[in-house]
PANU-157324 format. One record per residue (C-alpha): x, y, z; chain. Coordinates in Angstrom, 1 decimal, decimal comma, m for minus. Layout:
REM PANU-157324
c1 c2 c3 mol
X Y Z A
...
This chain:
REM PANU-157324
c1 c2 c3 mol
m75,0 39,1 16,5 A
m73,8 38,3 20,0 A
m70,3 39,0 20,9 A
m69,1 35,5 22,3 A
m65,8 37,1 23,8 A
m68,0 39,3 26,1 A
m70,5 36,5 27,0 A
m70,7 36,0 30,8 A
m73,1 33,3 31,7 A
m73,5 30,2 34,2 A
m71,2 28,3 31,9 A
m68,4 30,8 32,7 A
m68,4 29,8 36,3 A
m66,2 26,9 37,1 A
m65,8 24,9 40,2 A
m62,4 22,9 40,7 A
m62,0 20,1 43,1 A
m59,4 20,3 45,6 A
m56,6 18,6 43,6 A
m57,5 20,5 40,3 A
m57,3 23,8 42,2 A
m53,9 22,9 43,7 A
m52,6 21,8 40,3 A
m53,8 24,8 38,5 A
m52,7 27,3 41,1 A
m49,7 25,7 42,9 A
m48,1 29,1 43,7 A
m51,1 29,8 46,1 A
m50,0 26,7 48,1 A
m46,3 26,4 47,9 A
m45,0 29,6 46,5 A
m42,9 29,5 43,4 A
m42,2 26,4 41,5 A
m38,6 26,5 40,5 A
m36,2 23,9 39,5 A
m34,5 23,3 42,8 A
m31,8 25,8 42,3 A
m33,1 28,2 44,9 A
m33,7 27,3 48,6 A
m37,3 28,2 48,6 A
m38,3 26,4 45,4 A
m41,4 24,3 45,5 A
m39,9 20,9 45,8 A
m38,1 22,0 49,1 A
m41,6 23,3 50,4 A
m43,1 19,7 49,7 A
m40,4 18,1 51,8 A
m40,9 20,7 54,5 A
m44,7 20,2 54,4 A
m44,3 16,5 55,1 A
m41,5 16,8 57,8 A
m43,5 19,6 59,6 A
m46,2 17,1 60,5 A
m43,5 14,7 62,0 A
m42,0 17,8 63,9 A
m45,5 18,7 65,3 A
m45,8 15,2 66,6 A
m42,4 15,4 68,3 A
m43,3 18,7 69,9 A
m46,3 17,1 71,4 A
m44,0 14,5 73,1 A
m44,4 11,7 70,5 A
m41,3 10,4 68,6 A
m37,7 11,3 69,0 A
m36,5 10,2 65,6 A
m37,4 10,9 62,0 A
m35,9 9,2 59,2 A
m35,7 11,0 55,8 A
m34,4 9,5 52,6 A
m33,9 11,4 49,3 A
m32,6 9,6 46,3 A
m32,9 11,2 42,7 A
m36,4 12,4 42,8 A
m38,0 10,1 45,4 A
m38,6 11,3 49,0 A
m39,2 9,1 51,9 A
m40,3 10,3 55,5 A
m40,9 8,1 58,5 A
m41,7 9,3 61,9 A
m42,6 7,5 65,2 A
m45,3 9,8 66,5 A
m48,9 8,6 67,2 A
m49,8 7,9 63,6 A
m52,8 9,4 61,7 A
m56,0 7,8 63,1 A
m56,6 5,0 60,7 A
m60,1 5,9 59,6 A
m59,0 9,4 58,5 A
m55,8 8,6 56,5 A
m57,5 9,2 53,2 A
m59,2 12,3 54,4 A
m56,1 13,9 55,8 A
m54,2 13,8 52,4 A
m57,3 14,4 50,1 A
m59,8 16,8 51,6 A
m59,1 20,3 52,1 A
m59,8 21,7 55,6 A
m59,4 18,3 57,1 A
m56,6 17,7 59,9 A
m55,8 17,3 63,6 A
m54,4 20,8 63,8 A
m57,8 22,5 64,0 A
m58,1 20,8 67,5 A
m56,0 23,1 69,6 A
m55,8 20,6 72,3 A
m54,3 18,1 70,0 A
m51,7 20,3 68,4 A
m50,3 23,5 70,2 A
m48,1 25,9 68,3 A
m48,0 24,1 65,2 A
m46,8 25,7 62,1 A
m49,3 23,9 59,7 A
m52,7 25,4 60,7 A
m54,3 25,5 57,4 A
m55,0 21,8 56,8 A
m53,3 22,1 53,3 A
m49,7 20,6 53,4 A
m50,1 17,0 52,8 A
m52,9 17,7 50,3 A
m50,6 19,8 48,3 A
m47,9 17,4 48,2 A
m50,4 14,6 47,3 A
m51,9 16,8 44,4 A
m48,4 17,9 43,1 A
m46,9 14,4 43,0 A
m46,5 11,8 40,3 A
m46,7 9,2 43,1 A
m47,8 9,6 46,6 A
m47,9 6,8 49,2 A
m49,0 7,2 52,8 A
m49,1 4,6 55,6 A
m50,1 5,2 59,2 A
m49,2 2,6 62,0 A
m51,4 2,7 65,1 A
m51,6 0,3 67,9 A
m50,8 m2,9 65,9 A
m52,8 m1,8 62,9 A
m52,0 m0,1 59,7 A
m53,7 1,6 56,9 A
m52,1 2,7 53,6 A
m53,2 4,4 50,3 A
m51,5 5,4 47,1 A
m52,4 8,4 44,7 A
m51,1 9,7 41,4 A
m51,4 13,4 41,0 A
m54,0 13,4 43,7 A
m56,1 10,5 42,4 A
m56,5 7,5 44,5 A
m55,0 4,3 42,9 A
m54,9 2,0 45,8 A
m56,9 2,1 49,1 A
m56,1 m1,0 51,1 A
m58,3 m2,1 54,2 A
m56,9 m1,8 57,7 A
m54,8 m4,8 58,7 A
m52,5 m5,9 61,5 A
m48,8 m5,0 61,6 A
m45,8 m5,3 63,9 A
m44,5 m1,8 63,1 A
m44,0 0,8 65,7 A
m46,7 3,7 65,8 A
m46,1 6,4 63,3 A
m46,5 7,7 59,7 A
m44,7 6,9 56,5 A
m44,9 9,1 53,4 A
m43,4 8,7 49,9 A
m43,6 11,0 47,0 A
m42,1 12,0 43,8 A
m42,9 15,7 42,6 A
m44,7 15,8 39,3 A
m42,0 16,7 36,6 A
m44,7 18,1 34,4 A
m45,1 20,8 37,0 A
m41,6 21,0 38,4 A
m39,6 21,0 35,2 A
m36,0 19,8 35,0 A
m35,7 19,9 38,8 A
m33,1 18,5 40,9 A
m32,5 18,4 44,7 A
m29,3 20,2 45,8 A
m27,7 18,2 48,7 A
m26,4 21,2 50,6 A
m30,0 22,8 50,6 A
m31,6 19,7 52,0 A
m28,8 19,4 54,6 A
m29,4 23,0 55,7 A
m33,1 22,2 55,9 A
m32,4 19,2 58,1 A
m30,0 21,0 60,4 A
m32,6 23,8 61,1 A
m35,0 21,2 62,2 A
m32,2 19,8 64,6 A
m31,3 23,2 66,0 A
m34,9 24,1 66,8 A
m35,8 20,6 68,4 A
m33,4 19,6 71,0 A
m33,9 15,9 71,8 A
m34,8 15,1 68,3 A
m32,6 13,1 65,9 A
m33,0 13,4 62,2 A
m31,6 10,5 60,2 A
m31,1 11,9 56,7 A
m29,7 9,4 54,0 A
m28,0 7,5 56,8 A
m26,4 10,3 58,6 A
m27,7 11,7 61,9 A
m28,4 15,3 62,8 A
m28,8 16,2 66,4 A
m28,3 19,4 68,4 A
m28,1 19,9 72,0 A
m27,3 23,9 72,2 A
m29,8 24,8 69,6 A
m29,3 28,3 68,2 A
m25,8 28,5 69,7 A
m24,9 25,5 67,6 A
m26,6 27,1 64,5 A
m24,4 30,3 64,8 A
m21,3 28,2 65,5 A
m21,9 26,3 62,3 A
m23,0 29,4 60,2 A
m20,2 31,7 61,2 A
m16,3 31,5 60,6 A
m14,8 30,8 64,1 A
m11,8 33,1 63,3 A
m14,1 35,9 62,3 A
m16,2 36,0 65,5 A
m15,2 38,9 67,7 A
m16,5 37,5 71,0 A
m18,1 34,2 72,3 A
m21,5 33,7 71,0 A
m24,1 35,0 73,5 A
m27,0 32,6 73,9 A
m30,2 32,8 75,9 A
m33,5 30,8 76,1 A
m36,7 31,3 77,7 A
m40,2 30,0 77,6 A
m41,4 30,0 73,8 A
m38,2 32,1 72,9 A
m34,6 31,5 72,0 A
m31,9 33,9 70,8 A
m28,2 33,8 70,0 A
m26,0 36,6 68,6 A
m22,3 37,8 68,0 A
m20,4 40,2 65,9 A
m17,9 39,3 63,3 A
m15,2 40,9 61,1 A
m17,5 40,5 58,0 A
m19,5 43,4 56,6 A
m23,2 43,1 56,5 A
m25,9 41,8 58,9 A
m26,8 38,0 59,1 A
m29,9 36,8 60,6 A
m31,8 33,5 60,9 A
m35,3 33,7 62,3 A
m37,9 31,0 63,1 A
m41,6 30,8 64,1 A
m42,9 27,4 65,4 A
m39,9 25,7 63,6 A
m40,6 27,5 60,3 A
m37,5 29,2 58,8 A
m39,0 32,8 58,1 A
m36,6 33,7 55,3 A
m38,2 37,1 55,0 A
m38,3 37,8 58,6 A
m41,3 39,6 60,0 A
m42,3 40,9 63,4 A
m40,2 38,7 65,5 A
m37,0 39,6 63,7 A
m37,8 43,2 63,7 A
m38,3 43,1 67,5 A
m35,1 41,1 67,9 A
m33,1 43,9 66,3 A
m34,8 46,6 68,2 A
m34,2 44,7 71,5 A
m30,5 44,5 70,7 A
m30,2 48,2 70,0 A
m32,2 49,3 73,1 A
m30,3 47,0 75,4 A
m26,8 48,1 74,2 A
m27,7 51,9 74,3 A
m28,9 51,4 77,9 A
m26,1 49,2 79,1 A
m23,4 51,5 77,8 A
m25,3 54,6 78,4 A
m24,5 55,8 74,8 A
m26,9 56,8 72,0 A
m25,0 54,8 69,4 A
m26,3 54,8 66,0 A
m28,4 51,6 65,2 A
m26,5 50,8 62,1 A
m23,2 50,8 64,1 A
m24,6 48,5 66,7 A
m26,0 46,1 64,0 A
m22,9 46,3 61,6 A
m21,4 42,8 61,3 A
m23,8 41,1 63,6 A
m24,7 37,5 63,2 A
m27,9 36,6 65,0 A
m30,7 34,0 65,4 A
m34,2 34,2 66,9 A
m36,9 31,4 67,3 A
m40,3 32,0 69,0 A
m43,3 29,7 69,4 A
m46,8 31,2 69,2 A
m50,3 30,0 69,1 A
m52,1 30,4 65,7 A
m49,3 32,4 64,0 A
m50,4 34,8 61,2 A
m48,1 34,7 58,2 A
m48,1 37,1 55,4 A
m47,9 34,3 52,7 A
m49,0 30,8 52,1 A
m45,4 29,6 52,2 A
m45,1 31,3 55,8 A
m41,8 33,1 54,9 A
m42,8 36,3 56,9 A
m44,5 36,5 60,3 A
m47,3 39,2 60,4 A
m47,7 41,7 63,3 A
m51,1 40,6 64,9 A
m49,9 37,6 67,0 A
m50,2 37,4 70,7 A
m47,7 35,7 72,9 A
m48,6 33,5 76,0 A
m48,4 36,6 78,2 A
m51,0 38,5 76,4 A
m48,4 40,8 74,7 A
m47,9 41,4 71,1 A
m45,0 39,3 69,6 A
m43,2 42,6 69,1 A
m43,1 43,6 72,8 A
m42,7 40,0 74,0 A
m39,5 39,6 72,0 A
m38,2 43,1 72,5 A
m38,7 42,8 76,3 A
m37,0 39,6 76,6 A
m34,0 40,4 74,4 A
m33,5 43,6 76,3 A
m33,6 42,0 79,7 A
m31,6 38,9 78,8 A
m28,8 40,8 76,9 A
m28,4 43,3 79,5 A
m28,0 40,6 82,3 A
m25,5 38,6 80,2 A
m23,3 41,9 79,5 A
m23,3 42,7 83,2 A
m22,1 39,1 84,0 A
m19,6 38,9 81,1 A
m17,5 42,1 81,3 A
m15,0 40,8 78,8 A
m17,7 40,2 76,2 A
m19,2 43,7 76,9 A
m15,8 45,1 76,3 A
m15,3 43,3 73,0 A
m18,7 44,1 71,8 A
m18,2 47,9 72,4 A
m15,1 47,8 70,7 A
m16,6 46,4 67,5 A
m19,3 49,0 67,7 A
m16,8 51,9 67,9 A
m14,8 50,4 64,9 A
m18,0 50,4 62,8 A
m18,7 54,0 64,0 A
m15,2 55,2 62,9 A
m15,6 53,4 59,6 A
m19,0 55,0 59,0 A
m17,8 58,4 59,7 A
m14,7 57,9 57,5 A
m16,8 57,4 54,5 A
m19,7 59,7 55,3 A
m18,6 62,5 53,0 A
m17,8 60,2 49,9 A
m21,1 58,2 50,6 A
m23,2 61,3 50,3 A
m21,6 62,3 47,0 A
m21,8 58,6 45,6 A
m25,5 58,5 46,6 A
m26,2 61,9 44,8 A
m24,4 60,4 41,7 A
m26,5 57,3 42,0 A
m29,7 59,4 42,0 A
m28,7 61,3 39,0 A
m27,5 58,2 37,2 A
m31,0 56,7 37,4 A
m32,4 59,5 35,2 A
m29,8 59,3 32,4 A
m28,0 56,0 32,9 A
m28,8 53,0 30,7 A
m26,9 50,4 32,9 A
m30,1 49,3 34,5 A
m33,1 48,1 32,6 A
m35,6 47,4 35,2 A
m38,4 45,0 35,7 A
m41,8 45,8 37,0 A
m42,3 43,4 39,9 A
m39,8 43,2 42,8 A
m39,0 41,2 45,9 A
m39,5 44,0 48,2 A
m42,9 45,0 46,8 A
m45,3 45,2 49,7 A
m48,2 43,9 47,7 A
m48,3 41,4 44,8 A
m48,1 37,7 44,1 A
m45,6 35,8 46,2 A
m44,6 33,5 43,1 A
m44,0 36,5 40,9 A
m41,9 38,3 43,6 A
m40,0 35,1 44,2 A
m39,2 35,0 40,5 A
m37,8 38,4 40,4 A
m34,3 38,5 39,1 A
m31,5 40,7 37,8 A
m28,9 39,7 35,1 A
m25,5 41,3 35,6 A
m23,9 41,4 32,1 A
m20,6 42,3 30,5 A
m21,0 44,8 27,6 A
m23,8 46,1 25,4 A
m24,1 43,2 23,1 A
m24,8 40,5 25,9 A
m27,1 43,0 27,7 A
m28,9 43,8 24,4 A
m29,6 40,1 23,8 A
m31,1 39,6 27,3 A
m32,9 42,9 27,3 A
m34,7 41,9 24,0 A
m35,6 38,4 25,2 A
m36,4 38,9 28,9 A
m39,7 38,9 30,6 A
m40,2 42,5 31,6 A
m42,4 41,6 34,5 A
m39,7 39,8 36,5 A
m36,3 40,1 34,7 A
m34,2 43,3 35,0 A
m30,8 43,7 33,3 A
m27,5 45,5 34,7 A
m24,8 46,1 32,1 A
m21,3 46,4 33,4 A
m18,6 48,6 31,6 A
m15,4 46,5 31,4 A
m13,9 44,4 34,2 A
m14,9 45,4 37,7 A
m12,1 46,4 40,2 A
m10,5 43,6 42,4 A
m11,9 44,9 45,7 A
m10,3 42,2 47,9 A
m8,5 43,6 50,8 A
m10,3 47,0 50,5 A
m12,6 48,6 52,9 A
m16,3 49,6 52,0 A
m15,1 53,1 50,9 A
m14,2 51,5 47,6 A
m17,8 50,6 47,0 A
m18,8 54,3 47,0 A
m15,6 55,5 45,2 A
m16,0 53,0 42,3 A
m19,0 54,0 40,1 A
m19,8 50,5 38,9 A
m20,1 49,2 42,5 A
m21,9 52,2 43,7 A
m24,5 51,8 40,9 A
m24,8 48,1 41,4 A
m25,6 48,3 45,1 A
m28,1 50,9 44,5 A
m29,8 48,8 41,7 A
m30,0 45,9 44,3 A
m31,0 48,3 47,1 A
m28,6 46,6 49,5 A
m26,7 49,6 50,9 A
m28,4 49,3 54,4 A
m28,7 45,5 54,4 A
m31,1 42,9 52,8 A
m34,4 44,0 54,2 A
m34,9 46,2 50,9 A
m33,5 43,7 48,3 A
m35,2 44,2 45,2 A
m34,5 40,9 43,4 A
m34,8 37,3 44,7 A
m32,1 36,1 42,3 A
m28,9 38,0 41,4 A
m27,5 36,3 38,3 A
m24,1 36,7 37,0 A
m24,3 36,3 33,2 A
m20,9 36,4 31,6 A
m19,2 34,7 28,7 A
m17,9 31,2 29,0 A
m14,3 32,3 28,2 A
m11,2 33,3 30,1 A
m12,5 37,1 30,4 A
m15,9 36,0 31,4 A
m14,6 33,7 34,1 A
m12,5 36,4 35,4 A
m15,4 39,1 35,6 A
m17,4 36,3 37,3 A
m14,6 35,9 40,0 A
m14,4 39,7 40,5 A
m18,1 40,0 41,1 A
m18,2 37,1 43,4 A
m15,3 38,9 45,3 A
m17,4 42,0 45,6 A
m20,4 40,3 47,0 A
m18,3 38,1 49,5 A
m16,2 41,0 50,6 A
m19,0 43,5 51,2 A
m22,4 41,6 51,1 A
m21,6 37,9 52,1 A
m25,2 37,6 53,7 A
m26,5 37,8 49,9 A
m24,5 34,6 49,2 A
m25,2 32,9 52,5 A
m28,9 33,4 52,0 A
m28,9 31,9 48,6 A
m29,5 34,9 46,4 A
m26,5 34,6 43,9 A
m26,3 32,6 40,9 A
m24,2 31,9 37,7 A
m26,3 31,8 34,4 A
m25,4 28,7 32,4 A
m25,7 29,2 28,7 A
m25,1 26,7 26,0 A
m21,8 26,3 24,4 A
m23,0 24,5 21,2 A
m25,9 24,4 18,9 A
m26,3 21,2 17,0 A
m28,8 21,1 14,2 A
m30,1 20,0 10,9 A
m33,3 20,9 9,0 A
m35,6 19,0 11,3 A
m34,1 19,3 14,7 A
m32,1 21,7 16,9 A
m30,3 20,9 20,1 A
m28,6 23,5 22,5 A
m25,7 21,9 24,5 A
m24,1 22,9 27,6 A
m21,2 20,8 27,5 A
m19,3 18,2 25,3 A
m21,2 15,2 26,5 A
m24,5 16,8 25,6 A
m23,0 17,9 22,2 A
m21,9 14,3 21,5 A
m25,4 12,9 22,3 A
m27,0 15,5 20,0 A
m24,6 14,6 17,2 A
m25,5 10,9 17,6 A
m29,2 11,5 17,5 A
m29,1 13,8 14,5 A
m26,9 11,5 12,5 A
m25,2 12,4 9,4 A
m23,7 16,0 8,7 A
m25,1 18,1 11,6 A
m24,4 21,8 11,7 A
m22,5 22,6 15,0 A
m22,0 26,1 16,2 A
m19,7 27,0 19,1 A
m21,0 30,1 21,0 A
m18,0 32,1 22,0 A
m20,1 34,8 23,8 A
m23,6 35,8 24,9 A
m23,6 38,5 22,3 A
m23,4 35,8 19,6 A
m26,8 34,3 20,7 A
m29,7 36,0 19,0 A
m32,6 37,3 21,2 A
m34,9 34,8 19,8 A
m32,7 32,0 20,8 A
m31,8 33,6 24,1 A
m35,4 33,6 25,2 A
m35,1 29,8 25,6 A
m32,1 30,0 27,9 A
m33,7 32,6 30,4 A
m37,3 31,5 30,2 A
m38,8 28,2 31,7 A
m35,6 26,3 30,7 A
m33,3 28,5 32,5 A
m30,4 26,8 34,2 A
m28,9 28,5 37,2 A
m26,0 27,4 39,2 A
m26,3 28,6 42,8 A
m23,3 29,9 44,6 A
m23,2 27,8 47,8 A
m20,7 28,5 50,7 A
m19,6 25,4 52,4 A
m20,5 25,3 56,0 A
m16,8 25,2 56,9 A
m15,8 27,9 54,2 A
m13,8 30,9 55,7 A
m14,5 33,9 53,3 A
m11,3 35,7 54,1 A
m9,2 32,7 53,4 A
m11,1 31,9 50,4 A
m10,8 35,3 48,9 A
m7,1 35,6 49,9 A
m6,2 32,3 48,0 A
m8,0 33,2 44,8 A
m7,9 37,0 44,8 A
m4,9 38,0 46,9 A
m1,3 38,1 46,2 A
0,1 35,3 43,9 A
1,4 33,0 46,9 A
3,5 29,9 46,4 A
0,5 27,8 47,4 A
m1,5 29,4 44,5 A
1,3 29,1 42,0 A
1,4 25,3 43,0 A
m2,4 25,0 42,6 A
m2,2 26,6 39,1 A
0,7 24,4 37,9 A
m1,2 21,3 39,1 A
m4,3 22,3 37,1 A
m2,3 23,2 34,0 A
m0,8 19,7 34,2 A
m4,3 18,3 34,1 A
m5,4 20,6 31,1 A
m2,1 19,5 29,2 A
m2,9 15,8 29,8 A
m6,5 16,4 28,4 A
m5,1 18,1 25,3 A
m2,8 15,3 24,8 A
m5,6 12,9 25,1 A
m7,7 14,7 22,6 A
m4,9 14,9 20,0 A
């Protein structure tokens, strides 16, 4: 008898049309899906793919304004470029390998060279509407999940030239998603910084930048923490800015053809190398590269023809690109940075003096902790053999090979105690989910130097688990999730961990890697239905829906939730609250208020909030 399981015939070979392939394998086109809690989740990639086309029109000299509207789940983008040729509107959004960007004369240095962008948005949307306005005529069409539902004939219009796109992401693919306004605003600002002369109107507010990457660093860094005026230089096809701050860590923003390359690549590596070489030559000192780059904030943007990215979502630039001068991107960026930084330091002796002072401070700090750091690293290596604090996963963000979507979903839960870590460990996905178990409350590290990270065993083992001792290049997990009980002790541990990250690794928070795990407070059920509720409002709705005599359980800690139940809360239905720093937030001021000495200001704040809590209690009674 034939074994059907092993049958391999012509019937086994399937051909998917363009929309079916995108919907079946969305990760190949937009990276990971997500629910909007991470900056690189798919719903933001969809917006980027639409705006990128409008930006490319602007770069070709057509259109100085782009209007963007996002309300609930509906996105609208209107540009004033040339408009898609009317006879090709349908093809451009529904035929793979169709688009103007294959014509190098029509589009130079575009980021969207694969002809996939709008097709992916169309296929992954519940509703997709496109309209092109061109020389007094217009053509528009509508789709649902890539299927044409309306194809109107070309007719006359009084609208200005350009393109209008409206879409709503498919909620069967992007489950329980929401757009986070701060993420969208960051996305819009990046377009403004990289395109001087362009105005983006987002939900009625205008975004415009005259000084490019200088404006970016001014907005991204705390003015009081900056050690010297931001250095800014711009050349043909390249722009850079940099300064040193009082914060720990290195903070970089890198772009290729307007694309924010969150994982860096060749251009960023060359930028860092160029800074180190220029400083060593200028001061005629062989400073350690880590001392030069410690506490640096920098930004680099390049434009190249036919860029080669290491993934479909273009988050990391490959190494085979060629600059307009025929150099590799690495040598092009390296030479430019070396020359311009050297010239700047010669012309600005006060800045040169302040920069050197910061390097010498970093050198002293490094040497002060060298001995204890060596001992701490040895302890950490031994701990990996015997310690049960880290239950690792198999796929990591810094893996050189592997599926981008899986790497993007790599996460580590930082838990308190054995019971909570046990529940998560038993219910986790061992492919992408790791667990790190804390022993008791972490130390309040506010006001301490980085020496405390190596002296404190918990902090030292945590930084080794994350692999962030020498910066974020080797970060092993895309999401660092603080998973503590929703009680006073849990909130305190949460604050202490956030203090640790903000104090010593602020770039982790600024680049959107740190989250809080939301877990249900109540379980409401009867024999037929079970609801998990995250707040009083959800509980009340569940009680109303179940009706008579529901069983209501109040979860006091993560350890009380069985592994079989916990699987729901860290799987597809996971709810994460990202830690977002306001653009105007001053880290030292923030930590000083919440974690410093008990000042009069904080006492008044606590008393005010206590009054609110008392009033709530009175109302309930």
